[in-house]
N, C-alpha and C positions, 0 to 999 in steps of 0.2 A: 666507435666507427660510427660514422654519421650516417644517416639513409635519410632520404628525399622523397617525399610521394605527392603528386599531383592530384588534387579534388578539385575540380572545379566548381561544383554546386552543393560545396559542403555546408555553405549558409542557408540554404534551402530547407535543410533538415536537421536544425542545431543539436536536438535531442538523438538524432539518429547519429552524427557525429563524435558526441559523448560517448556514447556505447561503442563506436568504433574506436575511439582513443583507449579506452577501456580493456579492449580485446587487443590492441596493439600492445599495451603495458604488461600483458599475460604472456605475450608472444617475446618480451624481452627489450619491445622499440618503447623509450619515452619521451615525448615531446618535450621539445627545448627551445621552439623557435615556430611563429607563422607569419609567412609572407603573404597578407591579405590580398593583395596586388597581384601576385603572380599565383595565389592559389595553391601555394608551396606549404607544405608542415616538415619539419625537419626535425629525425629523431635521433638519437643517441642510444646504440645498442648497449644492452648491459645485460644483469640478471633478471629473469623473469621476474616481475611482482605485479600485485593487482591494486592498482589505482583508479580513483571515481574521480573524473574530470566535470568541472563547469565553466561553459562559455556564456559571458554575456557582453552585451554591446551599451558602449556609454559616450556621450559626448566627450572630448578629452577634457574640457574644465571639471565633469562630474567623474571622472577615473579614477583619481586617486579616493575620494570619498567611497567610491563602489568597493576598491581595494581593502580599505581599511575596514569596512565593515562585514565583507566576507571573509578576511582574516580573521576577524573577530569572532565569526561563527565558526572558526574550525576549518576556513576553506584557503590556506595560502596560495598567494599567485606565484604562477610558473612564468607567466608571457603576459606583457602589458604593452600595447603600442596600437597608434592608430585606431584608437577607440575601442578594441577588442581586449578582452580579461579574460585569460584562461587560468583558472584555479585546479587546484589538485590536491586530493587528502585520501588517507587509506582506507580500504575498502569498508572497515567498520566506523568510520567517522560518521559525522551528521549528514544525513541523507537531504539531498535536494536542497540546493539554495535557492530556487524557485526565482531566479532575477532574470526573466526573460522579456522585461517590458521591451529593452531598446531593440533588441532582434526583432518582437511582433511590430512595433515601429517601423523599423528598415525595411520590414519583409512585404510589409502593407504596402509601403511607398513603391517598392520594385514592383508589386502585383499592379498596384494601380497604374504605373508606367507602362508594364508590359500589357496591360487590358486596352489602355489608350493608342499604345504602338499597333496593337491586333486590331483595334478598329480601324487605324489611319491605313493598315495595311488591304484589309477588308475594302476599304473604299476605292482604294486602287485598283480593283478588278476590273473596270472598264480597260485598263492599259493592257489586260488579259485577253478579255474578250474582244476587243475592237481597238488591235494596236497600232492599225494602218495610221490615224492620225496622230497619234504619239512618237511615231517611227517619222512623220513628216515634219513635225515640231521640235524634236528634238534628233532630228538626224545627224547633228554635227558630232554626238556622241559615239566614239570609235569603240562601241562595244558590243558583241555579238548579243541579238535577241535571246538567244537559247540561257547564254549566262546570265542575264537578267532574270529569267524565270526560272532559273535553278537556284540563285541567290535569293530570290521573293518566296521561293518553294522553302528553302531551308530556315530564311528566317520566319515564317508562318508556322512550320513545326517547333521552333525554338520558343517562339513566344506562347504559342498554346501549352507546349510542357510547362515553361515557367508560370504561366496564370494558373493553371490548375494545380500544380504541384506547390505553390506556396498559399493557394487558398485552402488546400487540406491540413498543411503544416500550422495555418494560422490558426485553424478551427482547434487545433490540440494544444496549441500555446496559448488561447485565449483563457480556458479554467485556470489555467496555471500562473496568469497573472489578474486574476480576478476581473476578468473584462466580461462586460453582459454580451451574453450571445443572443438573447433575447430581446431584439431590440424595436420590437413592435409598439405601438403606443396600447399600453394596457392599462385600466384602472378600474377599481374595484365598484360594481355596477350599483352598489349602495350610494356612492356620491353623484351619480346621474339618475334624472328623471326616468322613468320608463317611455318607452315611443309612443304610447298612446298620450302619456302628459306631456311629452316634447309637442306633439303636435295640437293639442287644445292648447296651449299655450302659443304656439306660432299663429293658429288662427284668431288667438285673441290678441296677438300684436303685444304679448308681454313677453314672449320670446321673439328675438330678432336674429335673421340668419344672413350672413353675407359671405361673399364668394370672392377671392383672389386668387388667380392663378398664378401670378408671376410673384408673390410677396417674397418669395426666396431671394430673388435678384436685387430686392432692395430692402435690407434689412434695418436698416436705420431709419428708412420712410415707414416700414411696417410698425417699429417701434411707437415713432410718434403719432401714427394713427391709432393705435389701440391706446396709449395714454390720453388722446383726445377723447375718445370713446367713454373711457371710464370719467373724465371729467364732465362729460355729458350726462352720465348716469346710465352707460351702458356697459354692465360688466362682463369681462369676458367668463363665459360658463364652460365652452369646451371647444374643442376644435374637431373636424372630420378625421377619420382614420388617416385618410390622404394628405390633410392637411391644406385643403382647397378652401374648405368651409369654416366659418367663424360663427360661434352661436353668444347671443348675447341676451342678458336679461335686465329687465328696466329695473332702477333704484335711485338712488341717491347717489350725488356726485362724490367721488373718491379718489384720493391721490394714490395712483399707483404706478409702479417701475417697471416696465418690460424690456426685456434683453433677449434678442435674438442671436443665440450664440453657436458657433460652428465649430465643432468637435471631431476630429478623425478616430479618436479611440475614447470612447466612454465608459469609465470603468466605475467598479461600486464608489469609488472615494469621490469620483466627480458628483454623484447625484446625491452621496449622504455629505458632503462639505456644502453642497449648495443648499439642500433641504434644511441643514443644521443652522444655516446664516439665515433661516427665515424665506428662502427663494421657494415659490410653488411650481412646479412641472407642471406646464398645459400641454406642450406636444412633443413626443420622440417620435422621430421619422421611422419610415418603413425599412428606408436600407442603412447600411453603416457608412458607406460613400457620401461623403459631402452631410454627415448627419448634422442638420440644422435643428435644435432645440430652442423652445419657446419658455421663458420663465416670467412670473408675476412678483411682486413684493409691494404688498400697500403698506403706506407710512401716514404719517399725521400729517396735515396740512400746516406749512409754514419749518418743518422740520427738516432734515438733511434726507436727500436722497440716497438710498442704498445703494451700495457699490456691488456689482457683482464679480469683478475683478480685483485681487488684491493690489495686483501690479498695474499702475498707473498706465504704462503702455501695454496692457493685456488686451485690451479691444483692439489695439493697432495691429498686433501681432495675428490676431485670431482672423482680422479683416484681410491681411495679405495673405494667408493661407487661404481663405475662401475665395479671393480673387484670382490666385495662382489655378485653385482646382476648376473655378469657373472656366477659365481660358484654356485649359487642358480639354475640357468637355466640348469647347467650339473647335478644336483641331479637325476633327472629323468631317465636321459641316464644311470647314475651308475645302478640304480636300475632296470632296462632293463637286462643290460648285466649280473649284477650279479644274477638275478634271471634264465636266460637261462644258466649261467655256473651250477648253482644249478641243472636244469634239467639234463643236460649234463652227472654232475658226478653221480646223482641217477640214469640215464640211463646206465652209464658203470657198476655201481654194481649190477645191475637189470640183464642186459644182456650180458655184459663181454666184450663188443666191444666200447672201448671207442673211441671218435673224436679227437683226441689230436690237431688237427688242428684249428677245431672250437674254442676249448676250448682257443689256443694260441692267436688265434685274437682278441676274448673277453678279453682276460684279457690283452692284448696289448693298447686295448683302453681304457680299465681303468686306466692302469698305464700312459700312455700319457696324458690324460686328469687331471688324479689327482695328477701328481707328477710335470708338469708343467702347472702352472695357469697362465690364459692370463690377463698379468697384464699390463694397457695401459699406463706405465711409464717406461722410460729407464733408 
Protein backbone atom coordinates (compact mmCIF):
# COMPACT_ATOMS: atom_id res chain seq x y z
CA UNK A 1 0.00 0.00 0.00
CA UNK A 2 1.26 3.43 -0.98
CA UNK A 3 1.09 6.37 1.40
CA UNK A 4 1.81 10.02 0.53
CA UNK A 5 2.63 12.76 3.06
CA UNK A 6 2.85 16.47 2.35
CA UNK A 7 5.68 18.33 4.14
CA UNK A 8 6.07 21.84 2.69
CA UNK A 9 9.10 22.91 4.75
CA UNK A 10 11.05 19.67 4.97
CA UNK A 11 14.19 21.17 3.37
CA UNK A 12 14.38 23.92 5.99
CA UNK A 13 15.66 21.36 8.52
CA UNK A 14 17.17 18.38 6.70
CA UNK A 15 18.46 16.71 9.89
CA UNK A 16 14.97 16.77 11.39
CA UNK A 17 13.61 15.32 8.14
CA UNK A 18 16.13 12.47 8.32
CA UNK A 19 15.03 11.67 11.87
CA UNK A 20 11.38 11.77 10.74
CA UNK A 21 12.10 9.32 7.92
CA UNK A 22 13.82 7.02 10.41
CA UNK A 23 10.77 7.17 12.69
CA UNK A 24 8.49 6.40 9.72
CA UNK A 25 10.55 3.30 8.88
CA UNK A 26 10.05 2.03 12.42
CA UNK A 27 6.29 2.29 11.82
CA UNK A 28 6.57 0.25 8.61
CA UNK A 29 6.54 3.17 6.12
CA UNK A 30 9.60 3.05 3.88
CA UNK A 31 10.42 5.91 1.51
CA UNK A 32 10.37 5.13 -2.21
CA UNK A 33 9.97 8.54 -3.88
CA UNK A 34 10.20 12.28 -3.30
CA UNK A 35 8.38 14.90 -5.35
CA UNK A 36 10.42 17.96 -4.45
CA UNK A 37 8.23 20.39 -6.41
CA UNK A 38 5.00 19.20 -4.78
CA UNK A 39 6.75 18.57 -1.42
CA UNK A 40 5.32 15.03 -1.32
CA UNK A 41 6.97 11.99 0.23
CA UNK A 42 5.79 8.61 -1.08
CA UNK A 43 6.05 5.63 1.26
CA UNK A 44 5.43 1.94 0.79
CA UNK A 45 3.93 0.20 3.80
CA UNK A 46 5.56 -3.02 4.93
CA UNK A 47 7.23 -4.63 7.91
CA UNK A 48 8.57 -2.24 10.54
CA UNK A 49 12.33 -1.87 10.17
CA UNK A 50 14.85 0.63 11.43
CA UNK A 51 16.59 2.50 8.63
CA UNK A 52 18.88 5.48 8.85
CA UNK A 53 18.41 8.03 6.06
CA UNK A 54 20.75 10.62 4.66
CA UNK A 55 19.65 13.41 2.33
CA UNK A 56 21.93 15.58 0.25
CA UNK A 57 21.55 18.08 -2.56
CA UNK A 58 23.86 18.46 -5.54
CA UNK A 59 23.72 20.01 -8.95
CA UNK A 60 22.67 17.50 -11.59
CA UNK A 61 26.16 17.02 -13.14
CA UNK A 62 27.60 16.22 -9.69
CA UNK A 63 24.82 13.87 -8.63
CA UNK A 64 26.25 10.58 -10.05
CA UNK A 65 29.65 11.23 -8.44
CA UNK A 66 28.02 11.88 -5.06
CA UNK A 67 25.92 8.73 -5.49
CA UNK A 68 28.97 6.57 -6.15
CA UNK A 69 30.90 8.08 -3.26
CA UNK A 70 28.09 7.56 -0.74
CA UNK A 71 27.40 4.04 -2.01
CA UNK A 72 31.06 3.20 -1.51
CA UNK A 73 30.80 4.43 2.09
CA UNK A 74 27.89 2.12 2.84
CA UNK A 75 25.00 4.40 1.92
CA UNK A 76 23.08 2.88 -1.02
CA UNK A 77 20.80 5.22 -2.93
CA UNK A 78 17.02 4.96 -2.59
CA UNK A 79 15.99 7.91 -4.74
CA UNK A 80 17.85 10.42 -6.95
CA UNK A 81 16.18 13.12 -9.03
CA UNK A 82 16.06 16.88 -9.35
CA UNK A 83 19.39 17.30 -7.58
CA UNK A 84 18.19 15.45 -4.46
CA UNK A 85 19.86 12.25 -3.34
CA UNK A 86 18.33 10.06 -0.61
CA UNK A 87 20.41 7.23 0.82
CA UNK A 88 19.32 4.57 3.26
CA UNK A 89 21.18 2.01 5.31
CA UNK A 90 20.74 -0.23 8.33
CA UNK A 91 20.82 1.31 11.80
CA UNK A 92 24.19 -0.27 12.60
CA UNK A 93 25.81 0.96 9.38
CA UNK A 94 28.34 3.85 9.20
CA UNK A 95 26.92 6.88 10.97
CA UNK A 96 26.49 10.27 9.36
CA UNK A 97 27.56 10.78 5.77
CA UNK A 98 28.10 14.46 6.60
CA UNK A 99 27.43 15.62 3.05
CA UNK A 100 25.26 18.68 3.73
CA UNK A 101 27.19 21.30 1.76
CA UNK A 102 24.61 21.34 -1.04
CA UNK A 103 21.74 21.93 1.38
CA UNK A 104 23.74 24.63 3.15
CA UNK A 105 24.35 26.52 -0.10
CA UNK A 106 20.73 26.11 -1.16
CA UNK A 107 19.36 27.20 2.22
CA UNK A 108 21.66 30.20 2.31
CA UNK A 109 20.36 31.32 -1.07
CA UNK A 110 16.79 30.96 0.14
CA UNK A 111 17.64 32.77 3.38
CA UNK A 112 19.19 35.70 1.51
CA UNK A 113 16.22 35.86 -0.86
CA UNK A 114 13.83 35.82 2.10
CA UNK A 115 15.84 38.57 3.81
CA UNK A 116 15.78 40.79 0.73
CA UNK A 117 12.05 40.16 0.22
CA UNK A 118 11.48 40.99 3.88
CA UNK A 119 13.31 44.29 3.49
CA UNK A 120 11.32 45.06 0.36
CA UNK A 121 8.06 44.35 2.17
CA UNK A 122 9.10 46.57 5.06
CA UNK A 123 9.93 49.32 2.57
CA UNK A 124 6.31 49.16 1.40
CA UNK A 125 5.09 50.12 4.86
CA UNK A 126 4.23 53.64 3.59
CA UNK A 127 1.44 51.96 1.62
CA UNK A 128 -0.02 50.79 4.94
CA UNK A 129 0.63 53.98 6.90
CA UNK A 130 -0.47 56.32 4.12
CA UNK A 131 -2.53 54.27 1.62
CA UNK A 132 -4.44 57.13 -0.06
CA UNK A 133 -1.76 58.02 -2.66
CA UNK A 134 -1.37 54.36 -3.63
CA UNK A 135 -5.15 53.99 -3.96
CA UNK A 136 -5.27 57.04 -6.26
CA UNK A 137 -2.34 55.93 -8.40
CA UNK A 138 -3.28 52.25 -8.58
CA UNK A 139 -7.03 52.68 -8.34
CA UNK A 140 -7.50 50.57 -11.44
CA UNK A 141 -6.57 47.44 -9.46
CA UNK A 142 -9.92 45.84 -8.66
CA UNK A 143 -8.80 44.24 -5.37
CA UNK A 144 -10.22 45.21 -1.97
CA UNK A 145 -7.70 46.91 0.27
CA UNK A 146 -8.35 44.46 3.09
CA UNK A 147 -7.32 41.59 0.80
CA UNK A 148 -4.03 43.30 -0.03
CA UNK A 149 -3.35 43.99 3.65
CA UNK A 150 -4.07 40.37 4.62
CA UNK A 151 -1.87 39.07 1.82
CA UNK A 152 0.92 41.40 2.88
CA UNK A 153 0.59 40.30 6.52
CA UNK A 154 0.70 36.62 5.57
CA UNK A 155 3.73 37.20 3.35
CA UNK A 156 5.44 39.09 6.18
CA UNK A 157 4.86 36.23 8.64
CA UNK A 158 6.03 33.62 6.16
CA UNK A 159 9.21 35.56 5.33
CA UNK A 160 10.05 36.12 9.00
CA UNK A 161 9.59 32.42 9.79
CA UNK A 162 11.58 31.35 6.73
CA UNK A 163 14.48 33.69 7.42
CA UNK A 164 14.95 32.89 11.10
CA UNK A 165 14.26 29.16 10.68
CA UNK A 166 16.91 28.87 7.98
CA UNK A 167 19.27 30.99 10.02
CA UNK A 168 19.12 28.48 12.87
CA UNK A 169 19.32 25.48 10.55
CA UNK A 170 22.33 26.85 8.70
CA UNK A 171 24.18 27.39 11.96
CA UNK A 172 23.57 23.73 12.81
CA UNK A 173 24.82 22.60 9.38
CA UNK A 174 27.95 24.76 9.34
CA UNK A 175 30.00 22.58 11.74
CA UNK A 176 28.99 19.46 9.77
CA UNK A 177 30.23 21.10 6.56
CA UNK A 178 33.43 22.39 8.20
CA UNK A 179 32.42 25.97 7.52
CA UNK A 180 34.11 28.65 9.59
CA UNK A 181 31.49 30.18 11.85
CA UNK A 182 33.85 32.83 13.26
CA UNK A 183 34.21 35.13 10.29
CA UNK A 184 35.67 38.12 12.10
CA UNK A 185 39.10 39.22 10.94
CA UNK A 186 41.45 37.89 13.60
CA UNK A 187 45.22 37.85 13.40
CA UNK A 188 47.84 36.98 15.99
CA UNK A 189 48.79 40.10 17.91
CA UNK A 190 52.45 39.07 17.60
CA UNK A 191 52.20 39.71 13.86
CA UNK A 192 51.12 43.30 14.52
CA UNK A 193 52.84 46.18 16.22
CA UNK A 194 51.44 47.57 19.44
CA UNK A 195 49.11 50.55 19.31
CA UNK A 196 51.83 52.85 20.72
CA UNK A 197 54.33 51.66 18.11
CA UNK A 198 51.80 52.20 15.33
CA UNK A 199 51.09 55.72 16.63
CA UNK A 200 54.81 56.57 16.64
CA UNK A 201 55.29 55.24 13.12
CA UNK A 202 52.24 57.15 11.90
CA UNK A 203 53.59 60.37 13.38
CA UNK A 204 56.98 59.74 11.76
CA UNK A 205 55.32 59.05 8.39
CA UNK A 206 56.85 55.58 8.33
CA UNK A 207 53.40 54.07 8.52
CA UNK A 208 50.80 55.51 6.16
CA UNK A 209 47.06 55.23 6.58
CA UNK A 210 44.59 55.48 3.72
CA UNK A 211 40.80 55.27 3.95
CA UNK A 212 38.58 53.93 1.18
CA UNK A 213 34.91 53.63 1.99
CA UNK A 214 33.57 52.18 -1.26
CA UNK A 215 36.43 49.93 -2.35
CA UNK A 216 34.17 46.85 -2.18
CA UNK A 217 32.13 48.21 -5.09
CA UNK A 218 35.21 48.34 -7.35
CA UNK A 219 37.31 45.20 -6.67
CA UNK A 220 39.41 45.45 -9.84
CA UNK A 221 40.32 49.10 -9.23
CA UNK A 222 41.18 48.23 -5.62
CA UNK A 223 43.53 45.47 -6.78
CA UNK A 224 45.24 47.84 -9.22
CA UNK A 225 45.58 50.53 -6.54
CA UNK A 226 47.15 48.14 -4.02
CA UNK A 227 49.58 46.78 -6.63
CA UNK A 228 50.54 50.34 -7.57
CA UNK A 229 51.20 51.18 -3.91
CA UNK A 230 53.45 48.12 -3.62
CA UNK A 231 55.36 49.15 -6.74
CA UNK A 232 55.94 52.59 -5.16
CA UNK A 233 57.33 51.03 -1.97
CA UNK A 234 54.21 51.18 0.21
CA UNK A 235 53.55 47.67 1.50
CA UNK A 236 50.13 46.78 2.88
CA UNK A 237 50.67 46.01 6.55
CA UNK A 238 47.08 45.39 7.65
CA UNK A 239 43.49 46.61 7.27
CA UNK A 240 41.11 47.90 9.89
CA UNK A 241 38.51 45.62 11.44
CA UNK A 242 35.74 47.06 9.25
CA UNK A 243 37.93 47.13 6.15
CA UNK A 244 37.78 50.88 5.64
CA UNK A 245 41.35 51.78 6.62
CA UNK A 246 44.50 50.51 4.87
CA UNK A 247 47.86 50.68 6.67
CA UNK A 248 51.08 50.76 4.63
CA UNK A 249 54.72 50.82 5.73
CA UNK A 250 57.52 52.28 3.64
CA UNK A 251 60.11 50.01 2.06
CA UNK A 252 61.60 48.95 -1.26
CA UNK A 253 59.45 48.49 -4.32
CA UNK A 254 58.10 44.97 -4.61
CA UNK A 255 55.94 43.04 -7.06
CA UNK A 256 52.83 41.84 -5.28
CA UNK A 257 49.65 40.42 -6.75
CA UNK A 258 46.41 41.29 -4.93
CA UNK A 259 43.04 39.60 -5.28
CA UNK A 260 39.71 40.85 -3.93
CA UNK A 261 37.60 37.72 -3.86
CA UNK A 262 33.90 37.25 -3.19
CA UNK A 263 32.92 34.05 -1.43
CA UNK A 264 29.44 33.10 -0.22
CA UNK A 265 30.66 30.15 1.85
CA UNK A 266 34.22 30.29 3.20
CA UNK A 267 35.13 26.86 4.57
CA UNK A 268 38.40 25.49 5.88
CA UNK A 269 39.40 24.17 2.48
CA UNK A 270 39.02 27.61 0.89
CA UNK A 271 41.50 29.24 3.29
CA UNK A 272 43.93 26.33 3.54
CA UNK A 273 44.13 25.86 -0.22
CA UNK A 274 44.84 29.56 -0.80
CA UNK A 275 47.49 29.64 1.93
CA UNK A 276 49.13 26.47 0.60
CA UNK A 277 49.46 28.18 -2.78
CA UNK A 278 51.36 31.07 -1.19
CA UNK A 279 48.53 33.58 -0.75
CA UNK A 280 48.47 35.65 2.44
CA UNK A 281 45.11 36.61 3.90
CA UNK A 282 44.92 40.36 4.46
CA UNK A 283 41.27 40.88 5.28
CA UNK A 284 38.26 38.79 6.17
CA UNK A 285 34.92 40.61 6.65
CA UNK A 286 32.66 40.89 9.67
CA UNK A 287 29.60 39.35 8.01
CA UNK A 288 29.18 36.21 5.94
CA UNK A 289 26.84 37.87 3.45
CA UNK A 290 28.81 39.40 0.59
CA UNK A 291 31.99 38.04 2.21
CA UNK A 292 34.82 39.84 0.42
CA UNK A 293 38.33 38.70 1.26
CA UNK A 294 41.62 40.38 0.30
CA UNK A 295 44.64 38.23 -0.55
CA UNK A 296 48.26 39.10 -1.39
CA UNK A 297 51.05 37.10 -3.07
CA UNK A 298 54.57 38.50 -3.49
CA UNK A 299 56.57 37.31 -6.52
CA UNK A 300 59.80 38.11 -8.34
CA UNK A 301 59.92 40.80 -10.98
CA UNK A 302 59.89 39.36 -14.47
CA UNK A 303 58.36 36.12 -13.28
CA UNK A 304 54.83 34.92 -14.00
CA UNK A 305 52.04 36.46 -11.98
CA UNK A 306 50.50 34.06 -9.44
CA UNK A 307 46.94 32.98 -10.23
CA UNK A 308 44.36 32.80 -7.47
CA UNK A 309 41.81 30.84 -9.53
CA UNK A 310 42.67 27.47 -11.01
CA UNK A 311 39.82 27.91 -13.49
CA UNK A 312 40.56 30.65 -16.08
CA UNK A 313 36.94 31.77 -15.87
CA UNK A 314 36.82 31.65 -12.07
CA UNK A 315 37.18 35.39 -11.62
CA UNK A 316 34.36 36.06 -14.08
CA UNK A 317 32.07 33.64 -12.25
CA UNK A 318 32.81 35.26 -8.90
CA UNK A 319 32.29 38.70 -10.44
CA UNK A 320 28.86 37.72 -11.71
CA UNK A 321 27.87 36.41 -8.27
CA UNK A 322 29.07 39.63 -6.68
CA UNK A 323 27.21 41.76 -9.23
CA UNK A 324 23.97 39.86 -8.54
CA UNK A 325 24.42 40.26 -4.78
CA UNK A 326 25.04 44.00 -5.16
CA UNK A 327 21.98 44.40 -7.37
CA UNK A 328 19.81 42.59 -4.82
CA UNK A 329 21.03 44.90 -2.06
CA UNK A 330 19.80 47.96 -3.94
CA UNK A 331 16.26 46.63 -4.42
CA UNK A 332 15.01 48.02 -1.05
CA UNK A 333 16.51 51.42 -1.97
CA UNK A 334 14.56 51.38 -5.25
CA UNK A 335 11.33 50.58 -3.44
CA UNK A 336 11.83 53.34 -0.87
CA UNK A 337 12.39 56.00 -3.54
CA UNK A 338 9.58 54.69 -5.74
CA UNK A 339 7.20 54.79 -2.76
CA UNK A 340 8.19 58.38 -1.94
CA UNK A 341 7.75 59.41 -5.58
CA UNK A 342 4.26 57.92 -5.56
CA UNK A 343 3.44 59.88 -2.41
CA UNK A 344 4.80 63.09 -4.00
CA UNK A 345 2.71 62.55 -7.15
CA UNK A 346 -0.41 61.87 -5.10
CA UNK A 347 0.19 65.00 -3.02
CA UNK A 348 0.58 66.93 -6.25
CA UNK A 349 -2.78 65.63 -7.49
CA UNK A 350 -4.45 66.44 -4.17
CA UNK A 351 -2.91 69.83 -3.27
CA UNK A 352 -1.88 71.07 -6.71
CA UNK A 353 1.58 72.05 -5.44
CA UNK A 354 4.21 69.72 -6.91
CA UNK A 355 7.72 69.34 -5.50
CA UNK A 356 9.57 68.88 -8.76
CA UNK A 357 13.03 69.24 -7.22
CA UNK A 358 12.51 66.37 -4.77
CA UNK A 359 10.96 64.13 -7.45
CA UNK A 360 13.88 64.93 -9.78
CA UNK A 361 16.49 63.97 -7.17
CA UNK A 362 14.68 60.74 -6.32
CA UNK A 363 14.29 59.82 -10.00
CA UNK A 364 17.97 60.60 -10.59
CA UNK A 365 19.01 58.21 -7.83
CA UNK A 366 16.85 55.43 -9.29
CA UNK A 367 18.26 55.95 -12.79
CA UNK A 368 21.85 56.18 -11.51
CA UNK A 369 21.76 52.89 -9.61
CA UNK A 370 19.50 51.12 -12.07
CA UNK A 371 21.18 52.07 -15.34
CA UNK A 372 24.78 51.71 -14.14
CA UNK A 373 25.18 48.43 -12.29
CA UNK A 374 28.37 48.10 -10.23
CA UNK A 375 30.09 45.29 -12.05
CA UNK A 376 33.36 44.27 -10.40
CA UNK A 377 35.10 43.50 -13.67
CA UNK A 378 36.54 45.89 -16.20
